[in-house]
VMD Tcl script that draws the C-alpha trace (Angstrom):
set ca {
  {2.10 12.73 33.17}
  {4.91 11.53 30.89}
  {3.96 9.96 27.60}
  {4.34 6.24 27.09}
  {6.98 5.15 24.52}
  {4.30 3.48 22.40}
  {2.17 6.64 22.34}
  {5.18 8.79 21.42}
  {6.17 6.36 18.66}
  {2.66 6.35 17.20}
  {2.41 10.14 17.34}
  {5.78 10.62 15.64}
  {5.13 8.27 12.70}
  {4.89 9.78 9.22}
  {1.41 10.71 8.01}
  {1.36 8.04 5.28}
  {2.12 5.27 7.80}
  {-0.70 6.50 10.04}
  {-2.97 6.47 7.00}
  {-1.99 2.89 6.12}
  {-2.75 1.80 9.69}
  {-6.35 2.98 9.17}
  {-7.25 0.24 6.72}
  {-9.70 -2.31 8.14}
  {-7.32 -5.16 9.03}
  {-4.73 -2.85 10.60}
  {-7.10 -0.52 12.45}
  {-6.63 -2.68 15.55}
  {-3.37 -0.77 16.04}
  {-5.37 2.40 16.68}
  {-7.57 0.47 19.13}
  {-4.44 -0.58 21.02}
  {-3.25 3.06 20.87}
  {-6.50 4.14 22.54}
  {-6.21 1.41 25.20}
  {-2.61 2.30 26.06}
  {-3.32 6.04 26.02}
  {-6.36 5.59 28.25}
  {-4.46 3.40 30.69}
  {-1.37 5.63 30.94}
  {-3.23 8.92 31.17}
  {-5.96 7.61 33.46}
  {-8.77 8.34 31.01}
  {-11.40 5.68 31.63}
  {-13.57 6.67 28.66}
  {-10.63 6.41 26.24}
  {-9.73 3.01 27.69}
  {-13.29 1.68 27.33}
  {-13.65 3.09 23.80}
  {-10.31 1.49 22.88}
  {-11.51 -1.90 24.05}
  {-14.82 -1.51 22.25}
  {-13.03 -0.23 19.12}
  {-11.39 -3.61 18.49}
  {-14.42 -5.41 16.99}
  {-16.37 -2.57 15.33}
  {-13.07 -1.01 14.27}
  {-12.62 -3.69 11.66}
  {-16.15 -3.19 10.38}
  {-17.02 0.52 10.41}
  {-14.87 2.56 12.79}
  {-11.85 2.43 10.49}
  {-13.64 4.98 8.29}
  {-13.71 7.43 11.21}
  {-9.99 6.90 11.81}
  {-9.27 7.33 8.09}
  {-11.17 10.62 7.84}
  {-9.60 11.98 11.04}
  {-6.12 10.99 9.87}
  {-6.62 12.71 6.53}
  {-7.93 15.90 8.15}
  {-6.01 16.12 11.45}
  {-2.95 13.92 10.85}
  {-3.92 11.26 13.41}
  {-7.07 9.64 14.76}
  {-8.62 12.15 17.14}
  {-12.07 10.73 17.90}
  {-11.90 9.16 21.38}
  {-8.10 9.21 21.33}
}
mol new
graphics top color blue
foreach p $ca { graphics top sphere $p radius 0.5 }
foreach p [lrange $ca 0 end-1] q [lrange $ca 1 end] { graphics top cylinder $p $q radius 0.2 }
display resetview
């Protein structure tokens, strides 16, 4: 299946921008990324995790995104 324009744009961003988007207030962007990716690729688990990531993402899940971005270059857990 072809990638969505939003997914392609997020994947092609520089590493430092992805890292900045991992801070608590901006981590909602990665939740939206998961929702869009789950919806376009038909992955129900990714879609549900993306929806659930919105609230806890601001509290604790941003740390997971931060660590994954530092190690792998983008959030990879449930994405």
